[in-house]
N, CA, C, O and CB atoms as a CASP TS submission, in Angstrom:
PFRMAT TS
TARGET T0000
AUTHOR 0000-0000-0000
METHOD Language model
MODEL 1
PARENT N/A
ATOM      1  N   MET     1       2.071-202.246  26.155  1.00  0.00           N
ATOM      2  CA  MET     1       1.179-201.314  25.494  1.00  0.00           C
ATOM      3  C   MET     1      -0.191-201.956  25.230  1.00  0.00           C
ATOM      4  O   MET     1      -1.233-201.335  25.435  1.00  0.00           O
ATOM      5  CB  MET     1       1.804-200.826  24.184  1.00  0.00           C
ATOM      6  N   ILE     2      -0.162-203.188  24.780  1.00  0.00           N
ATOM      7  CA  ILE     2      -1.423-203.876  24.485  1.00  0.00           C
ATOM      8  C   ILE     2      -2.223-204.101  25.767  1.00  0.00           C
ATOM      9  O   ILE     2      -3.453-204.041  25.744  1.00  0.00           O
ATOM     10  CB  ILE     2      -1.153-205.225  23.780  1.00  0.00           C
ATOM     11  N   LYS     3      -1.542-204.358  26.883  1.00  0.00           N
ATOM     12  CA  LYS     3      -2.242-204.544  28.154  1.00  0.00           C
ATOM     13  C   LYS     3      -2.987-203.280  28.549  1.00  0.00           C
ATOM     14  O   LYS     3      -4.120-203.352  29.024  1.00  0.00           O
ATOM     15  CB  LYS     3      -1.257-204.942  29.259  1.00  0.00           C
ATOM     16  N   TYR     4      -2.361-202.121  28.359  1.00  0.00           N
ATOM     17  CA  TYR     4      -3.003-200.848  28.711  1.00  0.00           C
ATOM     18  C   TYR     4      -4.201-200.570  27.811  1.00  0.00           C
ATOM     19  O   TYR     4      -5.233-200.087  28.277  1.00  0.00           O
ATOM     20  CB  TYR     4      -1.996-199.692  28.614  1.00  0.00           C
ATOM     21  N   LEU     5      -4.066-200.872  26.532  1.00  0.00           N
ATOM     22  CA  LEU     5      -5.166-200.661  25.593  1.00  0.00           C
ATOM     23  C   LEU     5      -6.343-201.575  25.930  1.00  0.00           C
ATOM     24  O   LEU     5      -7.497-201.146  25.919  1.00  0.00           O
ATOM     25  CB  LEU     5      -4.697-200.906  24.146  1.00  0.00           C
ATOM     26  N   THR     6      -6.042-202.824  26.227  1.00  0.00           N
ATOM     27  CA  THR     6      -7.096-203.770  26.596  1.00  0.00           C
ATOM     28  C   THR     6      -7.800-203.328  27.874  1.00  0.00           C
ATOM     29  O   THR     6      -9.027-203.379  27.962  1.00  0.00           O
ATOM     30  CB  THR     6      -6.513-205.180  26.776  1.00  0.00           C
ATOM     31  N   ALA     7      -7.030-202.898  28.853  1.00  0.00           N
ATOM     32  CA  ALA     7      -7.625-202.440  30.113  1.00  0.00           C
ATOM     33  C   ALA     7      -8.494-201.210  29.888  1.00  0.00           C
ATOM     34  O   ALA     7      -9.563-201.095  30.489  1.00  0.00           O
ATOM     35  CB  ALA     7      -6.530-202.129  31.143  1.00  0.00           C
ATOM     36  N   ALA     8      -8.056-200.293  29.037  1.00  0.00           N
ATOM     37  CA  ALA     8      -8.831-199.089  28.752  1.00  0.00           C
ATOM     38  C   ALA     8     -10.136-199.437  28.046  1.00  0.00           C
ATOM     39  O   ALA     8     -11.180-198.868  28.365  1.00  0.00           O
ATOM     40  CB  ALA     8      -8.013-198.115  27.901  1.00  0.00           C
ATOM     41  N   LEU     9     -10.089-200.356  27.098  1.00  0.00           N
ATOM     42  CA  LEU     9     -11.303-200.752  26.377  1.00  0.00           C
ATOM     43  C   LEU     9     -12.283-201.469  27.301  1.00  0.00           C
ATOM     44  O   LEU     9     -13.489-201.235  27.230  1.00  0.00           O
ATOM     45  CB  LEU     9     -10.949-201.653  25.187  1.00  0.00           C
ATOM     46  N   LEU    10     -11.775-202.331  28.155  1.00  0.00           N
ATOM     47  CA  LEU    10     -12.654-203.011  29.109  1.00  0.00           C
ATOM     48  C   LEU    10     -13.277-202.020  30.083  1.00  0.00           C
ATOM     49  O   LEU    10     -14.458-202.128  30.413  1.00  0.00           O
ATOM     50  CB  LEU    10     -11.880-204.086  29.877  1.00  0.00           C
ATOM     51  N   GLY    11     -12.489-201.060  30.542  1.00  0.00           N
ATOM     52  CA  GLY    11     -13.012-200.038  31.444  1.00  0.00           C
ATOM     53  C   GLY    11     -14.100-199.206  30.791  1.00  0.00           C
ATOM     54  O   GLY    11     -15.117-198.903  31.415  1.00  0.00           O
ATOM     55  N   ALA    12     -13.887-198.837  29.534  1.00  0.00           N
ATOM     56  CA  ALA    12     -14.889-198.051  28.805  1.00  0.00           C
ATOM     57  C   ALA    12     -16.177-198.854  28.630  1.00  0.00           C
ATOM     58  O   ALA    12     -17.271-198.307  28.764  1.00  0.00           O
ATOM     59  CB  ALA    12     -14.340-197.615  27.426  1.00  0.00           C
ATOM     60  N   ALA    13     -16.053-200.141  28.332  1.00  0.00           N
ATOM     61  CA  ALA    13     -17.237-200.983  28.151  1.00  0.00           C
ATOM     62  C   ALA    13     -18.042-201.078  29.446  1.00  0.00           C
ATOM     63  O   ALA    13     -19.272-201.026  29.423  1.00  0.00           O
ATOM     64  CB  ALA    13     -16.829-202.388  27.676  1.00  0.00           C
ATOM     65  N   VAL    14     -17.350-201.217  30.566  1.00  0.00           N
ATOM     66  CA  VAL    14     -18.037-201.308  31.857  1.00  0.00           C
ATOM     67  C   VAL    14     -18.757-199.997  32.172  1.00  0.00           C
ATOM     68  O   VAL    14     -19.899-200.006  32.633  1.00  0.00           O
ATOM     69  CB  VAL    14     -17.035-201.653  32.983  1.00  0.00           C
ATOM     70  N   LEU    15     -18.093-198.882  31.925  1.00  0.00           N
ATOM     71  CA  LEU    15     -18.719-197.586  32.208  1.00  0.00           C
ATOM     72  C   LEU    15     -19.943-197.345  31.334  1.00  0.00           C
ATOM     73  O   LEU    15     -20.964-196.854  31.817  1.00  0.00           O
ATOM     74  CB  LEU    15     -17.713-196.460  32.004  1.00  0.00           C
ATOM     75  N   LEU    16     -19.848-197.686  30.057  1.00  0.00           N
ATOM     76  CA  LEU    16     -20.989-197.481  29.165  1.00  0.00           C
ATOM     77  C   LEU    16     -22.154-198.385  29.545  1.00  0.00           C
ATOM     78  O   LEU    16     -23.307-197.959  29.492  1.00  0.00           O
ATOM     79  CB  LEU    16     -20.582-197.734  27.712  1.00  0.00           C
ATOM     80  N   ALA    17     -21.876-199.603  29.918  1.00  0.00           N
ATOM     81  CA  ALA    17     -22.942-200.516  30.347  1.00  0.00           C
ATOM     82  C   ALA    17     -23.589-199.997  31.627  1.00  0.00           C
ATOM     83  O   ALA    17     -24.803-200.112  31.799  1.00  0.00           O
ATOM     84  CB  ALA    17     -22.387-201.949  30.566  1.00  0.00           C
ATOM     85  N   GLY    18     -22.795-199.432  32.516  1.00  0.00           N
ATOM     86  CA  GLY    18     -23.329-198.879  33.762  1.00  0.00           C
ATOM     87  C   GLY    18     -24.252-197.702  33.507  1.00  0.00           C
ATOM     88  O   GLY    18     -25.254-197.541  34.204  1.00  0.00           O
ATOM     89  N   CYS    19     -23.933-196.880  32.524  1.00  0.00           N
ATOM     90  CA  CYS    19     -24.785-195.734  32.199  1.00  0.00           C
ATOM     91  C   CYS    19     -26.146-196.205  31.716  1.00  0.00           C
ATOM     92  O   CYS    19     -27.166-195.643  32.116  1.00  0.00           O
ATOM     93  CB  CYS    19     -24.122-194.848  31.131  1.00  0.00           C
ATOM     94  N   ASN    20     -26.185-197.218  30.872  1.00  0.00           N
ATOM     95  CA  ASN    20     -27.462-197.747  30.394  1.00  0.00           C
ATOM     96  C   ASN    20     -28.274-198.311  31.546  1.00  0.00           C
ATOM     97  O   ASN    20     -29.490-198.126  31.604  1.00  0.00           O
ATOM     98  CB  ASN    20     -27.237-198.825  29.330  1.00  0.00           C
ATOM     99  N   THR    21     -27.623-198.983  32.440  1.00  0.00           N
ATOM    100  CA  THR    21     -28.316-199.568  33.584  1.00  0.00           C
ATOM    101  C   THR    21     -28.905-198.477  34.472  1.00  0.00           C
ATOM    102  O   THR    21     -30.048-198.594  34.913  1.00  0.00           O
ATOM    103  CB  THR    21     -27.360-200.457  34.396  1.00  0.00           C
ATOM    104  N   MET    22     -28.157-197.438  34.736  1.00  0.00           N
ATOM    105  CA  MET    22     -28.638-196.346  35.585  1.00  0.00           C
ATOM    106  C   MET    22     -29.799-195.613  34.917  1.00  0.00           C
ATOM    107  O   MET    22     -30.750-195.217  35.592  1.00  0.00           O
ATOM    108  CB  MET    22     -27.497-195.360  35.894  1.00  0.00           C
ATOM    109  N   ALA    23     -29.730-195.428  33.596  1.00  0.00           N
ATOM    110  CA  ALA    23     -30.835-194.762  32.896  1.00  0.00           C
ATOM    111  C   ALA    23     -32.108-195.597  32.995  1.00  0.00           C
ATOM    112  O   ALA    23     -33.190-195.054  33.218  1.00  0.00           O
ATOM    113  CB  ALA    23     -30.473-194.515  31.412  1.00  0.00           C
ATOM    114  N   GLY    24     -31.987-196.893  32.833  1.00  0.00           N
ATOM    115  CA  GLY    24     -33.144-197.778  32.950  1.00  0.00           C
ATOM    116  C   GLY    24     -33.714-197.783  34.350  1.00  0.00           C
ATOM    117  O   GLY    24     -34.931-197.804  34.533  1.00  0.00           O
ATOM    118  N   MET    25     -32.837-197.764  35.338  1.00  0.00           N
ATOM    119  CA  MET    25     -33.295-197.747  36.724  1.00  0.00           C
ATOM    120  C   MET    25     -34.026-196.438  37.013  1.00  0.00           C
ATOM    121  O   MET    25     -35.033-196.437  37.721  1.00  0.00           O
ATOM    122  CB  MET    25     -32.107-197.932  37.696  1.00  0.00           C
ATOM    123  N   GLY    26     -33.533-195.333  36.477  1.00  0.00           N
ATOM    124  CA  GLY    26     -34.196-194.046  36.667  1.00  0.00           C
ATOM    125  C   GLY    26     -35.599-194.033  36.085  1.00  0.00           C
ATOM    126  O   GLY    26     -36.523-193.488  36.688  1.00  0.00           O
ATOM    127  N   LYS    27     -35.757-194.629  34.924  1.00  0.00           N
ATOM    128  CA  LYS    27     -37.087-194.702  34.293  1.00  0.00           C
ATOM    129  C   LYS    27     -38.029-195.555  35.132  1.00  0.00           C
ATOM    130  O   LYS    27     -39.201-195.216  35.293  1.00  0.00           O
ATOM    131  CB  LYS    27     -36.984-195.279  32.861  1.00  0.00           C
ATOM    132  N   ASP    28     -37.516-196.668  35.671  1.00  0.00           N
ATOM    133  CA  ASP    28     -38.357-197.533  36.508  1.00  0.00           C
ATOM    134  C   ASP    28     -38.797-196.810  37.769  1.00  0.00           C
ATOM    135  O   ASP    28     -39.953-196.920  38.176  1.00  0.00           O
ATOM    136  CB  ASP    28     -37.609-198.821  36.878  1.00  0.00           C
ATOM    137  N   ILE    29     -37.895-196.078  38.386  1.00  0.00           N
ATOM    138  CA  ILE    29     -38.235-195.336  39.608  1.00  0.00           C
ATOM    139  C   ILE    29     -39.267-194.252  39.302  1.00  0.00           C
ATOM    140  O   ILE    29     -40.190-194.026  40.084  1.00  0.00           O
ATOM    141  CB  ILE    29     -36.967-194.706  40.235  1.00  0.00           C
ATOM    142  N   LYS    30     -39.104-193.589  38.167  1.00  0.00           N
ATOM    143  CA  LYS    30     -40.054-192.546  37.773  1.00  0.00           C
ATOM    144  C   LYS    30     -41.443-193.140  37.566  1.00  0.00           C
ATOM    145  O   LYS    30     -42.440-192.571  38.010  1.00  0.00           O
ATOM    146  CB  LYS    30     -39.582-191.837  36.490  1.00  0.00           C
ATOM    147  N   ALA    31     -41.503-194.294  36.886  1.00  0.00           N
ATOM    148  CA  ALA    31     -42.797-194.944  36.639  1.00  0.00           C
ATOM    149  C   ALA    31     -43.446-195.358  37.957  1.00  0.00           C
ATOM    150  O   ALA    31     -44.658-195.220  38.125  1.00  0.00           O
ATOM    151  CB  ALA    31     -42.622-196.178  35.720  1.00  0.00           C
ATOM    152  N   GLY    32     -42.647-195.862  38.886  1.00  0.00           N
ATOM    153  CA  GLY    32     -43.187-196.235  40.195  1.00  0.00           C
ATOM    154  C   GLY    32     -43.718-195.034  40.949  1.00  0.00           C
ATOM    155  O   GLY    32     -44.755-195.124  41.606  1.00  0.00           O
ATOM    156  N   GLY    33     -43.022-193.909  40.863  1.00  0.00           N
ATOM    157  CA  GLY    33     -43.474-192.685  41.522  1.00  0.00           C
ATOM    158  C   GLY    33     -44.778-192.183  40.945  1.00  0.00           C
ATOM    159  O   GLY    33     -45.650-191.714  41.677  1.00  0.00           O
ATOM    160  N   GLU    34     -44.914-192.280  39.633  1.00  0.00           N
ATOM    161  CA  GLU    34     -46.160-191.839  38.986  1.00  0.00           C
ATOM    162  C   GLU    34     -47.336-192.709  39.426  1.00  0.00           C
ATOM    163  O   GLU    34     -48.437-192.203  39.641  1.00  0.00           O
ATOM    164  CB  GLU    34     -46.018-191.881  37.447  1.00  0.00           C
ATOM    165  N   LYS    35     -47.105-194.013  39.561  1.00  0.00           N
ATOM    166  CA  LYS    35     -48.180-194.900  40.028  1.00  0.00           C
ATOM    167  C   LYS    35     -48.577-194.570  41.455  1.00  0.00           C
ATOM    168  O   LYS    35     -49.757-194.618  41.804  1.00  0.00           O
ATOM    169  CB  LYS    35     -47.747-196.369  39.934  1.00  0.00           C
ATOM    170  N   LEU    36     -47.589-194.232  42.285  1.00  0.00           N
ATOM    171  CA  LEU    36     -47.906-193.853  43.671  1.00  0.00           C
ATOM    172  C   LEU    36     -48.725-192.557  43.709  1.00  0.00           C
ATOM    173  O   LEU    36     -49.652-192.423  44.507  1.00  0.00           O
ATOM    174  CB  LEU    36     -46.604-193.683  44.495  1.00  0.00           C
ATOM    175  N   GLU    37     -48.374-191.613  42.842  1.00  0.00           N
ATOM    176  CA  GLU    37     -49.125-190.357  42.808  1.00  0.00           C
ATOM    177  C   GLU    37     -50.572-190.604  42.393  1.00  0.00           C
ATOM    178  O   GLU    37     -51.490-190.034  42.981  1.00  0.00           O
ATOM    179  CB  GLU    37     -48.462-189.357  41.847  1.00  0.00           C
ATOM    180  N   LYS    38     -50.781-191.449  41.386  1.00  0.00           N
ATOM    181  CA  LYS    38     -52.137-191.755  40.936  1.00  0.00           C
ATOM    182  C   LYS    38     -52.930-192.442  42.032  1.00  0.00           C
ATOM    183  O   LYS    38     -54.118-192.170  42.207  1.00  0.00           O
ATOM    184  CB  LYS    38     -52.103-192.633  39.686  1.00  0.00           C
ATOM    185  N   ALA    39     -52.280-193.334  42.773  1.00  0.00           N
ATOM    186  CA  ALA    39     -52.973-194.035  43.865  1.00  0.00           C
ATOM    187  C   ALA    39     -53.314-193.051  44.975  1.00  0.00           C
ATOM    188  O   ALA    39     -54.364-193.182  45.604  1.00  0.00           O
ATOM    189  CB  ALA    39     -52.102-195.195  44.420  1.00  0.00           C
ATOM    190  N   ALA    40     -52.460-192.078  45.231  1.00  0.00           N
ATOM    191  CA  ALA    40     -52.717-191.107  46.300  1.00  0.00           C
ATOM    192  C   ALA    40     -53.843-190.149  45.915  1.00  0.00           C
ATOM    193  O   ALA    40     -54.540-189.633  46.789  1.00  0.00           O
ATOM    194  CB  ALA    40     -51.440-190.315  46.622  1.00  0.00           C
ATOM    195  N   ASP    41     -54.026-189.907  44.615  1.00  0.00           N
ATOM    196  CA  ASP    41     -55.071-188.985  44.168  1.00  0.00           C
ATOM    197  C   ASP    41     -56.463-189.583  44.304  1.00  0.00           C
ATOM    198  O   ASP    41     -57.450-188.847  44.307  1.00  0.00           O
ATOM    199  CB  ASP    41     -54.829-188.583  42.730  1.00  0.00           C
ATOM    200  N   ARG    42     -56.559-190.875  44.412  1.00  0.00           N
ATOM    201  CA  ARG    42     -57.885-191.521  44.488  1.00  0.00           C
ATOM    202  C   ARG    42     -58.553-191.266  45.789  1.00  0.00           C
ATOM    203  O   ARG    42     -59.669-191.735  46.012  1.00  0.00           O
ATOM    204  CB  ARG    42     -57.777-193.002  44.276  1.00  0.00           C
TER
END
C-alpha cells in the first residue's frame, strides 16, 4: 500500500512540475513571437 501511495505522490509531483515548465515555455515562445512581429513592422 505504501509503495502505491509513494508512486502516486511522485507521479503527481512530476506532472505538476511539467505543467509549470510548459507554461513558462509558452510565455517564452509568445515573447519571441512578439519580438519577431515588431521587427517585421519596421
